[in-house]
N, CA and C atoms of all chains as a GROMACS GRO file, in nm:
protein
  639
    1UNK      N    1  12.683  14.086   3.941
    1UNK     CA    2  12.598  14.198   3.897
    1UNK      C    3  12.498  14.152   3.791
    2UNK      N    4  12.550  14.077   3.689
    2UNK     CA    5  12.462  14.030   3.583
    2UNK      C    6  12.358  13.934   3.638
    3UNK      N    7  12.403  13.845   3.727
    3UNK     CA    8  12.309  13.749   3.786
    3UNK      C    9  12.204  13.822   3.869
    4UNK      N   10  12.246  13.925   3.942
    4UNK     CA   11  12.150  14.001   4.023
    4UNK      C   12  12.045  14.068   3.934
    5UNK      N   13  12.092  14.124   3.822
    5UNK     CA   14  12.001  14.191   3.729
    5UNK      C   15  11.902  14.090   3.670
    6UNK      N   16  11.956  13.975   3.628
    6UNK     CA   17  11.870  13.871   3.571
    6UNK      C   18  11.763  13.828   3.671
    7UNK      N   19  11.806  13.804   3.795
    7UNK     CA   20  11.712  13.759   3.899
    7UNK      C   21  11.609  13.868   3.931
    8UNK      N   22  11.653  13.995   3.928
    8UNK     CA   23  11.560  14.106   3.955
    8UNK      C   24  11.451  14.111   3.848
    9UNK      N   25  11.491  14.092   3.721
    9UNK     CA   26  11.391  14.092   3.613
    9UNK      C   27  11.296  13.973   3.630
   10UNK      N   28  11.352  13.856   3.667
   10UNK     CA   29  11.267  13.739   3.691
   10UNK      C   30  11.166  13.768   3.802
   11UNK      N   31  11.214  13.829   3.910
   11UNK     CA   32  11.124  13.860   4.022
   11UNK      C   33  11.013  13.954   3.978
   12UNK      N   34  11.050  14.052   3.894
   12UNK     CA   35  10.952  14.150   3.844
   12UNK      C   36  10.847  14.079   3.757
   13UNK      N   37  10.893  13.990   3.671
   13UNK     CA   38  10.800  13.920   3.581
   13UNK      C   39  10.707  13.826   3.658
   14UNK      N   40  10.763  13.755   3.756
   14UNK     CA   41  10.680  13.665   3.836
   14UNK      C   42  10.577  13.747   3.917
   15UNK      N   43  10.620  13.861   3.969
   15UNK     CA   44  10.528  13.948   4.043
   15UNK      C   45  10.417  13.998   3.951
   16UNK      N   46  10.453  14.036   3.827
   16UNK     CA   47  10.352  14.083   3.731
   16UNK      C   48  10.251  13.973   3.701
   17UNK      N   49  10.301  13.849   3.689
   17UNK     CA   50  10.214  13.734   3.662
   17UNK      C   51  10.117  13.712   3.778
   18UNK      N   52  10.171  13.714   3.900
   18UNK     CA   53  10.088  13.689   4.020
   18UNK      C   54   9.986  13.801   4.038
   19UNK      N   55  10.030  13.926   4.020
   19UNK     CA   56   9.938  14.040   4.038
   19UNK      C   57   9.826  14.035   3.933
   20UNK      N   58   9.861  14.000   3.809
   20UNK     CA   59   9.758  13.988   3.704
   20UNK      C   60   9.653  13.885   3.743
   21UNK      N   61   9.699  13.769   3.793
   21UNK     CA   62   9.606  13.664   3.833
   21UNK      C   63   9.519  13.709   3.951
   22UNK      N   64   9.581  13.778   4.047
   22UNK     CA   65   9.504  13.825   4.165
   22UNK      C   66   9.397  13.925   4.121
   23UNK      N   67   9.435  14.018   4.033
   23UNK     CA   68   9.338  14.117   3.983
   23UNK      C   69   9.224  14.045   3.911
   24UNK      N   70   9.258  13.944   3.831
   24UNK     CA   71   9.155  13.869   3.758
   24UNK      C   72   9.063  13.793   3.855
   25UNK      N   73   9.121  13.735   3.960
   25UNK     CA   74   9.042  13.659   4.057
   25UNK      C   75   8.950  13.749   4.137
   26UNK      N   76   8.985  13.876   4.150
   26UNK     CA   77   8.904  13.968   4.230
   26UNK      C   78   8.784  14.022   4.153
   27UNK      N   79   8.758  13.964   4.034
   27UNK     CA   80   8.633  13.994   3.966
   27UNK      C   81   8.639  14.105   3.864
   28UNK      N   82   8.757  14.137   3.814
   28UNK     CA   83   8.764  14.237   3.708
   28UNK      C   84   8.723  14.171   3.576
   29UNK      N   85   8.725  14.248   3.467
   29UNK     CA   86   8.692  14.190   3.336
   29UNK      C   87   8.805  14.102   3.283
   30UNK      N   88   8.917  14.108   3.352
   30UNK     CA   89   9.034  14.029   3.311
   30UNK      C   90   9.007  13.880   3.333
   31UNK      N   91   9.030  13.795   3.231
   31UNK     CA   92   9.011  13.652   3.253
   31UNK      C   93   9.120  13.596   3.346
   32UNK      N   94   9.085  13.494   3.425
   32UNK     CA   95   9.186  13.430   3.509
   32UNK      C   96   9.265  13.331   3.424
   33UNK      N   97   9.375  13.283   3.481
   33UNK     CA   98   9.454  13.182   3.411
   33UNK      C   99   9.369  13.057   3.384
   34UNK      N  100   9.284  13.022   3.482
   34UNK     CA  101   9.194  12.908   3.465
   34UNK      C  102   9.099  12.928   3.348
   35UNK      N  103   9.047  13.051   3.333
   35UNK     CA  104   8.958  13.083   3.220
   35UNK      C  105   9.032  13.060   3.088
   36UNK      N  106   9.156  13.110   3.082
   36UNK     CA  107   9.234  13.098   2.958
   36UNK      C  108   9.264  12.951   2.927
   37UNK      N  109   9.297  12.874   3.032
   37UNK     CA  110   9.325  12.731   3.011
   37UNK      C  111   9.200  12.658   2.963
   38UNK      N  112   9.083  12.694   3.021
   38UNK     CA  113   8.958  12.630   2.979
   38UNK      C  114   8.930  12.655   2.831
   39UNK      N  115   8.964  12.774   2.783
   39UNK     CA  116   8.946  12.805   2.641
   39UNK      C  117   9.036  12.715   2.556
   40UNK      N  118   9.162  12.700   2.600
   40UNK     CA  119   9.256  12.615   2.524
   40UNK      C  120   9.216  12.468   2.530
   41UNK      N  121   9.141  12.430   2.635
   41UNK     CA  122   9.102  12.290   2.652
   41UNK      C  123   8.976  12.253   2.574
   42UNK      N  124   8.916  12.348   2.503
   42UNK     CA  125   8.791  12.318   2.432
   42UNK      C  126   8.812  12.220   2.315
   43UNK      N  127   8.902  12.247   2.220
   43UNK     CA  128   8.921  12.147   2.113
   43UNK      C  129   9.005  12.029   2.165
   44UNK      N  130   8.977  11.912   2.110
   44UNK     CA  131   9.048  11.792   2.160
   44UNK      C  132   9.199  11.805   2.142
   45UNK      N  133   9.239  11.866   2.028
   45UNK     CA  134   9.384  11.881   2.003
   45UNK      C  135   9.447  11.970   2.111
   46UNK      N  136   9.370  12.068   2.160
   46UNK     CA  137   9.420  12.156   2.267
   46UNK      C  138   9.441  12.079   2.395
   47UNK      N  139   9.346  11.986   2.426
   47UNK     CA  140   9.360  11.904   2.548
   47UNK      C  141   9.484  11.817   2.542
   48UNK      N  142   9.506  11.751   2.427
   48UNK     CA  143   9.623  11.663   2.414
   48UNK      C  144   9.753  11.744   2.412
   49UNK      N  145   9.747  11.862   2.350
   49UNK     CA  146   9.868  11.947   2.346
   49UNK      C  147   9.908  11.989   2.488
   50UNK      N  148   9.809  12.037   2.566
   50UNK     CA  149   9.841  12.081   2.702
   50UNK      C  150   9.882  11.963   2.790
   51UNK      N  151   9.822  11.845   2.765
   51UNK     CA  152   9.863  11.726   2.839
   51UNK      C  153  10.010  11.692   2.808
   52UNK      N  154  10.047  11.701   2.680
   52UNK     CA  155  10.186  11.673   2.641
   52UNK      C  156  10.281  11.774   2.704
   53UNK      N  157  10.241  11.902   2.705
   53UNK     CA  158  10.324  12.006   2.768
   53UNK      C  159  10.340  11.977   2.916
   54UNK      N  160  10.231  11.934   2.980
   54UNK     CA  161  10.235  11.902   3.124
   54UNK      C  162  10.332  11.786   3.150
   55UNK      N  163  10.324  11.682   3.065
   55UNK     CA  164  10.412  11.566   3.082
   55UNK      C  165  10.559  11.606   3.061
   56UNK      N  166  10.582  11.689   2.958
   56UNK     CA  167  10.720  11.736   2.931
   56UNK      C  168  10.772  11.817   3.050
   57UNK      N  169  10.685  11.902   3.105
   57UNK     CA  170  10.725  11.985   3.220
   57UNK      C  171  10.767  11.896   3.337
   58UNK      N  172  10.691  11.790   3.362
   58UNK     CA  173  10.726  11.698   3.470
   58UNK      C  174  10.861  11.632   3.447
   59UNK      N  175  10.884  11.589   3.322
   59UNK     CA  176  11.013  11.527   3.290
   59UNK      C  177  11.126  11.629   3.304
   60UNK      N  178  11.102  11.748   3.251
   60UNK     CA  179  11.205  11.853   3.248
   60UNK      C  180  11.247  11.893   3.389
   61UNK      N  181  11.150  11.907   3.478
   61UNK     CA  182  11.181  11.956   3.612
   61UNK      C  183  11.222  11.845   3.707
   62UNK      N  184  11.156  11.729   3.697
   62UNK     CA  185  11.176  11.626   3.800
   62UNK      C  186  11.264  11.508   3.756
   63UNK      N  187  11.272  11.478   3.626
   63UNK     CA  188  11.358  11.366   3.584
   63UNK      C  189  11.497  11.418   3.551
   64UNK      N  190  11.501  11.528   3.477
   64UNK     CA  191  11.631  11.586   3.438
   64UNK      C  192  11.710  11.636   3.557
   65UNK      N  193  11.638  11.677   3.663
   65UNK     CA  194  11.708  11.740   3.774
   65UNK      C  195  11.660  11.689   3.908
   66UNK      N  196  11.630  11.556   3.916
   66UNK     CA  197  11.591  11.499   4.047
   66UNK      C  198  11.707  11.513   4.144
   67UNK      N  199  11.678  11.495   4.271
   67UNK     CA  200  11.785  11.507   4.371
   67UNK      C  201  11.890  11.402   4.348
   68UNK      N  202  12.015  11.439   4.365
   68UNK     CA  203  12.122  11.340   4.348
   68UNK      C  204  12.159  11.280   4.481
   69UNK      N  205   6.526  10.212   6.077
   69UNK     CA  206   6.538  10.356   6.053
   69UNK      C  207   6.668  10.408   6.116
   70UNK      N  208   6.696  10.358   6.240
   70UNK     CA  209   6.819  10.401   6.307
   70UNK      C  210   6.943  10.361   6.226
   71UNK      N  211   6.936  10.238   6.174
   71UNK     CA  212   7.051  10.190   6.096
   71UNK      C  213   7.069  10.274   5.970
   72UNK      N  214   6.953  10.311   5.906
   72UNK     CA  215   6.961  10.394   5.784
   72UNK      C  216   7.017  10.531   5.818
   73UNK      N  217   6.970  10.585   5.930
   73UNK     CA  218   7.018  10.716   5.974
   73UNK      C  219   7.166  10.713   6.002
   74UNK      N  220   7.210  10.608   6.068
   74UNK     CA  221   7.353  10.597   6.098
   74UNK      C  222   7.435  10.589   5.970
   75UNK      N  223   7.380  10.512   5.872
   75UNK     CA  224   7.451  10.498   5.744
   75UNK      C  225   7.460  10.633   5.673
   76UNK      N  226   7.349  10.713   5.678
   76UNK     CA  227   7.348  10.844   5.613
   76UNK      C  228   7.448  10.937   5.679
   77UNK      N  229   7.448  10.929   5.815
   77UNK     CA  230   7.538  11.020   5.888
   77UNK      C  231   7.684  10.985   5.863
   78UNK      N  232   7.711  10.856   5.843
   78UNK     CA  233   7.851  10.817   5.828
   78UNK      C  234   7.904  10.842   5.687
   79UNK      N  235   7.813  10.869   5.590
   79UNK     CA  236   7.859  10.890   5.451
   79UNK      C  237   7.956  11.007   5.439
   80UNK      N  238   7.925  11.126   5.495
   80UNK     CA  239   8.023  11.235   5.486
   80UNK      C  240   8.155  11.200   5.554
   81UNK      N  241   8.145  11.125   5.664
   81UNK     CA  242   8.267  11.082   5.734
   81UNK      C  243   8.353  10.994   5.646
   82UNK      N  244   8.288  10.901   5.575
   82UNK     CA  245   8.362  10.813   5.484
   82UNK      C  246   8.425  10.895   5.372
   83UNK      N  247   8.348  10.996   5.324
   83UNK     CA  248   8.398  11.082   5.216
   83UNK      C  249   8.524  11.156   5.262
   84UNK      N  250   8.518  11.209   5.385
   84UNK     CA  251   8.634  11.281   5.440
   84UNK      C  252   8.753  11.188   5.456
   85UNK      N  253   8.725  11.064   5.502
   85UNK     CA  254   8.832  10.966   5.521
   85UNK      C  255   8.898  10.932   5.388
   86UNK      N  256   8.814  10.921   5.283
   86UNK     CA  257   8.868  10.890   5.150
   86UNK      C  258   8.958  11.003   5.100
   87UNK      N  259   8.912  11.128   5.121
   87UNK     CA  260   8.991  11.244   5.078
   87UNK      C  261   9.124  11.248   5.153
   88UNK      N  262   9.118  11.220   5.284
   88UNK     CA  263   9.240  11.220   5.366
   88UNK      C  264   9.336  11.111   5.319
   89UNK      N  265   9.279  10.991   5.292
   89UNK     CA  266   9.364  10.881   5.245
   89UNK      C  267   9.427  10.915   5.111
   90UNK      N  268   9.348  10.980   5.022
   90UNK     CA  269   9.401  11.021   4.891
   90UNK      C  270   9.513  11.122   4.906
   91UNK      N  271   9.493  11.220   4.996
   91UNK     CA  272   9.596  11.324   5.018
   91UNK      C  273   9.725  11.261   5.072
   92UNK      N  274   9.710  11.166   5.165
   92UNK     CA  275   9.828  11.099   5.222
   92UNK      C  276   9.899  11.019   5.112
   93UNK      N  277   9.820  10.950   5.027
   93UNK     CA  278   9.880  10.870   4.918
   93UNK      C  279   9.955  10.961   4.820
   94UNK      N  280   9.894  11.075   4.783
   94UNK     CA  281   9.959  11.168   4.690
   94UNK      C  282  10.088  11.224   4.751
   95UNK      N  283  10.080  11.262   4.879
   95UNK     CA  284  10.199  11.317   4.945
   95UNK      C  285  10.310  11.211   4.953
   96UNK      N  286  10.272  11.088   4.984
   96UNK     CA  287  10.371  10.979   4.991
   96UNK      C  288  10.434  10.953   4.856
   97UNK      N  289  10.350  10.952   4.752
   97UNK     CA  290  10.401  10.932   4.616
   97UNK      C  291  10.496  11.044   4.576
   98UNK      N  292  10.455  11.170   4.608
   98UNK     CA  293  10.538  11.286   4.572
   98UNK      C  294  10.670  11.283   4.648
   99UNK      N  295  10.668  11.240   4.773
   99UNK     CA  296  10.791  11.229   4.853
   99UNK      C  297  10.887  11.128   4.789
  100UNK      N  298  10.831  11.013   4.748
  100UNK     CA  299  10.913  10.909   4.684
  100UNK      C  300  10.966  10.960   4.550
  101UNK      N  301  10.878  11.020   4.468
  101UNK     CA  302  10.917  11.062   4.333
  101UNK      C  303  11.025  11.171   4.335
  102UNK      N  304  11.017  11.262   4.432
  102UNK     CA  305  11.113  11.373   4.434
  102UNK      C  306  11.244  11.336   4.505
  103UNK      N  307  11.254  11.214   4.551
  103UNK     CA  308  11.379  11.170   4.614
  103UNK      C  309  11.462  11.080   4.523
  104UNK      N  310  11.413  11.059   4.399
  104UNK     CA  311  11.482  10.967   4.307
  104UNK      C  312  11.601  11.034   4.239
  105UNK      N  313  11.696  10.952   4.196
  105UNK     CA  314  11.813  11.005   4.126
  105UNK      C  315  11.775  11.045   3.983
  106UNK      N  316  11.844  11.148   3.926
  106UNK     CA  317  11.809  11.194   3.791
  106UNK      C  318  11.843  11.091   3.685
  107UNK      N  319  11.769  11.098   3.575
  107UNK     CA  320  11.794  11.014   3.458
  107UNK      C  321  11.794  10.866   3.490
  108UNK      N  322  11.708  10.823   3.581
  108UNK     CA  323  11.694  10.681   3.607
  108UNK      C  324  11.556  10.636   3.560
  109UNK      N  325  11.541  10.505   3.542
  109UNK     CA  326  11.410  10.453   3.502
  109UNK      C  327  11.305  10.484   3.608
  110UNK      N  328  11.349  10.479   3.733
  110UNK     CA  329  11.256  10.507   3.843
  110UNK      C  330  11.200  10.648   3.836
  111UNK      N  331  11.288  10.747   3.812
  111UNK     CA  332  11.241  10.886   3.806
  111UNK      C  333  11.152  10.908   3.684
  112UNK      N  334  11.184  10.838   3.573
  112UNK     CA  335  11.100  10.849   3.453
  112UNK      C  336  10.963  10.786   3.479
  113UNK      N  337  10.964  10.669   3.545
  113UNK     CA  338  10.838  10.601   3.576
  113UNK      C  339  10.752  10.686   3.670
  114UNK      N  340  10.816  10.756   3.761
  114UNK     CA  341  10.742  10.839   3.857
  114UNK      C  342  10.664  10.950   3.786
  115UNK      N  343  10.713  10.994   3.668
  115UNK     CA  344  10.643  11.096   3.590
  115UNK      C  345  10.539  11.031   3.498
  116UNK      N  346  10.576  10.915   3.439
  116UNK     CA  347  10.487  10.853   3.342
  116UNK      C  348  10.363  10.791   3.409
  117UNK      N  349  10.380  10.739   3.531
  117UNK     CA  350  10.267  10.673   3.598
  117UNK      C  351  10.145  10.765   3.616
  118UNK      N  352  10.164  10.887   3.669
  118UNK     CA  353  10.047  10.975   3.678
  118UNK      C  354   9.990  11.009   3.540
  119UNK      N  355  10.079  11.021   3.439
  119UNK     CA  356  10.032  11.050   3.304
  119UNK      C  357   9.942  10.938   3.253
  120UNK      N  358   9.987  10.813   3.271
  120UNK     CA  359   9.907  10.698   3.227
  120UNK      C  360   9.775  10.693   3.304
  121UNK      N  361   9.782  10.719   3.434
  121UNK     CA  362   9.661  10.716   3.517
  121UNK      C  363   9.561  10.821   3.470
  122UNK      N  364   9.609  10.940   3.437
  122UNK     CA  365   9.518  11.047   3.392
  122UNK      C  366   9.460  11.014   3.254
  123UNK      N  367   9.543  10.960   3.164
  123UNK     CA  368   9.493  10.928   3.029
  123UNK      C  369   9.385  10.821   3.037
  124UNK      N  370   9.406  10.718   3.121
  124UNK     CA  371   9.311  10.607   3.127
  124UNK      C  372   9.183  10.642   3.203
  125UNK      N  373   9.189  10.740   3.293
  125UNK     CA  374   9.070  10.771   3.372
  125UNK      C  375   8.998  10.898   3.327
  126UNK      N  376   9.060  10.977   3.239
  126UNK     CA  377   8.997  11.103   3.201
  126UNK      C  378   8.909  11.086   3.078
  127UNK      N  379   8.780  11.112   3.090
  127UNK     CA  380   8.694  11.108   2.970
  127UNK      C  381   8.720  11.228   2.879
  128UNK      N  382   8.774  11.335   2.934
  128UNK     CA  383   8.793  11.459   2.856
  128UNK      C  384   8.887  11.441   2.738
  129UNK      N  385   8.988  11.355   2.756
  129UNK     CA  386   9.086  11.339   2.648
  129UNK      C  387   9.027  11.259   2.532
  130UNK      N  388   8.916  11.186   2.560
  130UNK     CA  389   8.856  11.104   2.454
  130UNK      C  390   8.736  11.170   2.387
  131UNK      N  391   8.667  11.259   2.460
  131UNK     CA  392   8.549  11.323   2.401
  131UNK      C  393   8.592  11.426   2.298
  132UNK      N  394   8.507  11.440   2.194
  132UNK     CA  395   8.542  11.537   2.090
  132UNK      C  396   8.493  11.675   2.130
  133UNK      N  397   8.552  11.777   2.071
  133UNK     CA  398   8.512  11.915   2.096
  133UNK      C  399   8.492  11.986   1.964
  134UNK      N  400   8.491  12.117   1.965
  134UNK     CA  401   8.477  12.190   1.838
  134UNK      C  402   8.600  12.166   1.750
  135UNK      N  403   8.580  12.179   1.617
  135UNK     CA  404   8.695  12.165   1.528
  135UNK      C  405   8.790  12.282   1.553
  136UNK      N  406   8.915  12.261   1.517
  136UNK     CA  407   9.017  12.363   1.543
  136UNK      C  408   8.982  12.494   1.470
  137UNK      N  409   8.929  12.480   1.347
  137UNK     CA  410   8.898  12.599   1.267
  137UNK      C  411   8.784  12.680   1.330
  138UNK      N  412   8.677  12.609   1.371
  138UNK     CA  413   8.563  12.682   1.429
  138UNK      C  414   8.600  12.739   1.565
  139UNK      N  415   8.680  12.664   1.641
  139UNK     CA  416   8.726  12.713   1.772
  139UNK      C  417   8.810  12.840   1.754
  140UNK      N  418   8.900  12.838   1.655
  140UNK     CA  419   8.988  12.953   1.632
  140UNK      C  420   8.906  13.075   1.592
  141UNK      N  421   8.807  13.053   1.504
  141UNK     CA  422   8.724  13.165   1.458
  141UNK      C  423   8.648  13.227   1.575
  142UNK      N  424   8.594  13.140   1.663
  142UNK     CA  425   8.518  13.189   1.779
  142UNK      C  426   8.608  13.266   1.875
  143UNK      N  427   8.728  13.213   1.896
  143UNK     CA  428   8.821  13.280   1.990
  143UNK      C  429   8.870  13.412   1.933
  144UNK      N  430   8.886  13.417   1.802
  144UNK     CA  431   8.929  13.541   1.736
  144UNK      C  432   8.828  13.651   1.762
  145UNK      N  433   8.699  13.614   1.748
  145UNK     CA  434   8.592  13.713   1.772
  145UNK      C  435   8.592  13.757   1.918
  146UNK      N  436   8.604  13.658   2.009
  146UNK     CA  437   8.603  13.691   2.152
  146UNK      C  438   8.723  13.777   2.189
  147UNK      N  439   8.838  13.744   2.129
  147UNK     CA  440   8.960  13.822   2.159
  147UNK      C  441   8.943  13.966   2.112
  148UNK      N  442   8.887  13.984   1.992
  148UNK     CA  443   8.867  14.119   1.940
  148UNK      C  444   8.771  14.199   2.029
  149UNK      N  445   8.669  14.128   2.083
  149UNK     CA  446   8.569  14.197   2.165
  149UNK      C  447   8.627  14.240   2.300
  150UNK      N  448   8.722  14.164   2.352
  150UNK     CA  449   8.779  14.196   2.484
  150UNK      C  450   8.930  14.206   2.475
  151UNK      N  451   8.977  14.270   2.368
  151UNK     CA  452   9.120  14.268   2.340
  151UNK      C  453   9.203  14.336   2.448
  152UNK      N  454   9.149  14.446   2.507
  152UNK     CA  455   9.231  14.520   2.605
  152UNK      C  456   9.266  14.432   2.724
  153UNK      N  457   9.167  14.351   2.772
  153UNK     CA  458   9.195  14.264   2.888
  153UNK      C  459   9.291  14.151   2.849
  154UNK      N  460   9.266  14.093   2.732
  154UNK     CA  461   9.348  13.978   2.694
  154UNK      C  462   9.490  14.018   2.659
  155UNK      N  463   9.510  14.142   2.610
  155UNK     CA  464   9.645  14.185   2.578
  155UNK      C  465   9.732  14.194   2.703
  156UNK      N  466   9.669  14.214   2.817
  156UNK     CA  467   9.747  14.219   2.942
  156UNK      C  468   9.813  14.084   2.965
  157UNK      N  469   9.735  13.975   2.950
  157UNK     CA  470   9.792  13.841   2.967
  157UNK      C  471   9.896  13.810   2.859
  158UNK      N  472   9.864  13.848   2.735
  158UNK     CA  473   9.959  13.822   2.625
  158UNK      C  474  10.091  13.894   2.654
  159UNK      N  475  10.084  14.017   2.707
  159UNK     CA  476  10.206  14.094   2.737
  159UNK      C  477  10.286  14.029   2.849
  160UNK      N  478  10.218  13.989   2.957
  160UNK     CA  479  10.288  13.931   3.072
  160UNK      C  480  10.353  13.798   3.032
  161UNK      N  481  10.275  13.709   2.970
  161UNK     CA  482  10.329  13.578   2.931
  161UNK      C  483  10.436  13.595   2.823
  162UNK      N  484  10.412  13.687   2.728
  162UNK     CA  485  10.510  13.713   2.622
  162UNK      C  486  10.643  13.761   2.680
  163UNK      N  487  10.637  13.851   2.780
  163UNK     CA  488  10.761  13.901   2.842
  163UNK      C  489  10.836  13.788   2.911
  164UNK      N  490  10.762  13.697   2.976
  164UNK     CA  491  10.827  13.584   3.044
  164UNK      C  492  10.895  13.494   2.940
  165UNK      N  493  10.826  13.467   2.829
  165UNK     CA  494  10.884  13.381   2.725
  165UNK      C  495  11.009  13.445   2.665
  166UNK      N  496  11.002  13.576   2.638
  166UNK     CA  497  11.118  13.646   2.579
  166UNK      C  498  11.237  13.642   2.676
  167UNK      N  499  11.211  13.668   2.806
  167UNK     CA  500  11.321  13.669   2.904
  167UNK      C  501  11.380  13.529   2.921
  168UNK      N  502  11.292  13.427   2.913
  168UNK     CA  503  11.340  13.288   2.921
  168UNK      C  504  11.433  13.259   2.803
  169UNK      N  505  11.394  13.302   2.682
  169UNK     CA  506  11.475  13.276   2.563
  169UNK      C  507  11.607  13.353   2.567
  170UNK      N  508  11.601  13.479   2.613
  170UNK     CA  509  11.723  13.560   2.624
  170UNK      C  510  11.824  13.489   2.714
  171UNK      N  511  11.777  13.439   2.827
  171UNK     CA  512  11.868  13.373   2.922
  171UNK      C  513  11.910  13.235   2.874
  172UNK      N  514  11.818  13.167   2.802
  172UNK     CA  515  11.850  13.033   2.751
  172UNK      C  516  11.969  13.038   2.655
  173UNK      N  517  11.973  13.142   2.571
  173UNK     CA  518  12.080  13.152   2.471
  173UNK      C  519  12.202  13.229   2.522
  174UNK      N  520  12.196  13.279   2.645
  174UNK     CA  521  12.311  13.351   2.702
  174UNK      C  522  12.391  13.256   2.791
  175UNK      N  523  12.514  13.294   2.819
  175UNK     CA  524  12.596  13.214   2.908
  175UNK      C  525  12.690  13.307   2.985
  176UNK      N  526  12.742  13.267   3.100
  176UNK     CA  527  12.723  13.137   3.165
  176UNK      C  528  12.586  13.129   3.234
  177UNK      N  529  12.542  13.005   3.259
  177UNK     CA  530  12.411  12.982   3.318
  177UNK      C  531  12.400  13.045   3.456
  178UNK      N  532  12.513  13.053   3.529
  178UNK     CA  533  12.510  13.111   3.664
  178UNK      C  534  12.467  13.258   3.659
  179UNK      N  535  12.504  13.327   3.551
  179UNK     CA  536  12.466  13.468   3.537
  179UNK      C  537  12.332  13.485   3.467
  180UNK      N  538  12.290  13.381   3.393
  180UNK     CA  539  12.166  13.390   3.316
  180UNK      C  540  12.077  13.270   3.346
  181UNK      N  541  12.025  13.261   3.467
  181UNK     CA  542  11.941  13.145   3.500
  181UNK      C  543  11.808  13.148   3.425
  182UNK      N  544  11.767  13.029   3.381
  182UNK     CA  545  11.634  13.015   3.320
  182UNK      C  546  11.538  12.963   3.426
  183UNK      N  547  11.409  12.961   3.393
  183UNK     CA  548  11.310  12.911   3.490
  183UNK      C  549  11.344  12.769   3.533
  184UNK      N  550  11.378  12.684   3.432
  184UNK     CA  551  11.404  12.544   3.466
  184UNK      C  552  11.535  12.528   3.543
  185UNK      N  553  11.636  12.611   3.513
  185UNK     CA  554  11.761  12.597   3.588
  185UNK      C  555  11.740  12.640   3.734
  186UNK      N  556  11.652  12.740   3.755
  186UNK     CA  557  11.624  12.780   3.893
  186UNK      C  558  11.544  12.673   3.966
  187UNK      N  559  11.446  12.613   3.895
  187UNK     CA  560  11.366  12.506   3.959
  187UNK      C  561  11.452  12.384   3.985
  188UNK      N  562  11.540  12.352   3.887
  188UNK     CA  563  11.627  12.235   3.902
  188UNK      C  564  11.728  12.250   4.013
  189UNK      N  565  11.761  12.375   4.046
  189UNK     CA  566  11.861  12.399   4.150
  189UNK      C  567  11.803  12.381   4.291
  190UNK      N  568  11.672  12.368   4.299
  190UNK     CA  569  11.610  12.351   4.432
  190UNK      C  570  11.640  12.211   4.484
  191UNK      N  571  11.714  12.203   4.593
  191UNK     CA  572  11.754  12.074   4.650
  191UNK      C  573  11.667  12.032   4.768
  192UNK      N  574  11.598  12.130   4.824
  192UNK     CA  575  11.520  12.105   4.944
  192UNK      C  576  11.406  12.007   4.913
  193UNK      N  577  11.407  11.891   4.976
  193UNK     CA  578  11.310  11.787   4.944
  193UNK      C  579  11.165  11.831   4.966
  194UNK      N  580  11.132  11.893   5.081
  194UNK     CA  581  10.992  11.937   5.100
  194UNK      C  582  10.945  12.036   4.994
  195UNK      N  583  11.035  12.126   4.950
  195UNK     CA  584  10.997  12.223   4.846
  195UNK      C  585  10.970  12.151   4.715
  196UNK      N  586  11.057  12.054   4.683
  196UNK     CA  587  11.037  11.976   4.560
  196UNK      C  588  10.908  11.895   4.568
  197UNK      N  589  10.876  11.847   4.687
  197UNK     CA  590  10.750  11.773   4.708
  197UNK      C  591  10.631  11.864   4.676
  198UNK      N  592  10.634  11.988   4.725
  198UNK     CA  593  10.525  12.083   4.699
  198UNK      C  594  10.513  12.110   4.549
  199UNK      N  595  10.629  12.129   4.482
  199UNK     CA  596  10.627  12.152   4.337
  199UNK      C  597  10.567  12.031   4.264
  200UNK      N  598  10.601  11.911   4.309
  200UNK     CA  599  10.550  11.790   4.245
  200UNK      C  600  10.398  11.780   4.263
  201UNK      N  601  10.350  11.811   4.383
  201UNK     CA  602  10.205  11.807   4.409
  201UNK      C  603  10.133  11.911   4.322
  202UNK      N  604  10.194  12.030   4.307
  202UNK     CA  605  10.136  12.132   4.219
  202UNK      C  606  10.131  12.084   4.074
  203UNK      N  607  10.237  12.014   4.034
  203UNK     CA  608  10.241  11.958   3.898
  203UNK      C  609  10.130  11.854   3.880
  204UNK      N  610  10.111  11.768   3.980
  204UNK     CA  611  10.003  11.670   3.974
  204UNK      C  612   9.867  11.739   3.967
  205UNK      N  613   9.849  11.844   4.047
  205UNK     CA  614   9.722  11.917   4.049
  205UNK      C  615   9.694  11.982   3.913
  206UNK      N  616   9.800  12.033   3.850
  206UNK     CA  617   9.783  12.092   3.717
  206UNK      C  618   9.738  11.985   3.617
  207UNK      N  619   9.798  11.867   3.625
  207UNK     CA  620   9.759  11.758   3.537
  207UNK      C  621   9.614  11.718   3.559
  208UNK      N  622   9.572  11.714   3.685
  208UNK     CA  623   9.433  11.681   3.719
  208UNK      C  624   9.340  11.786   3.658
  209UNK      N  625   9.375  11.914   3.674
  209UNK     CA  626   9.293  12.024   3.620
  209UNK      C  627   9.281  12.011   3.468
  210UNK      N  628   9.396  11.986   3.402
  210UNK     CA  629   9.397  11.983   3.255
  210UNK      C  630   9.316  11.868   3.199
  211UNK      N  631   9.305  11.758   3.272
  211UNK     CA  632   9.234  11.641   3.218
  211UNK      C  633   9.093  11.627   3.273
  212UNK      N  634   9.054  11.717   3.361
  212UNK     CA  635   8.918  11.708   3.417
  212UNK      C  636   8.831  11.825   3.377
  213UNK      N  637   8.888  11.930   3.314
  213UNK     CA  638   8.810  12.048   3.277
  213UNK      C  639   8.768  12.042   3.131
   0.00000   0.00000   0.00000
């Protein structure tokens, strides 16, 4: 039951994320995820920070839990 | 003139062939990388290699931009001007972060899966390959924009 509830909330949040991006892509005043990332990529420290986050994400998902 | 024309006509073909070869190379690399055992030098190298390649080939990481203070001031003004739209993103991403933290500190993990535990549980090799290619594409975007 708890796992089902947790997964249902995850599904809801992921759906909200996807719907927000779709609404933004369809030309509303809402910025897209790409727009927001471009803003963060303007200062050099932002570029290196996001690069470090990207590298950590790769390690976290693919090195920590590669196929056994 | 005929030879020049033939050369001009073949340029898009060469471009397409290069793109196809690149896609095959990326897919092959992703297939190899997502089949490695966890916590091995090989799996670590498979992540570090694209990172090194992006750092050495991306001019964006070396060029300077606005100072952090001036950038923050400009974004503050822009955020205030369009706060209603931006608050939607802040709310959605904030809710995801809060739910991730709630589950991260709860146990057992089977009842409280986090994003990474759900991604890590994916055993299907083709699905992991797609995730790896998406990760590579994100890295390309971040170092080329």
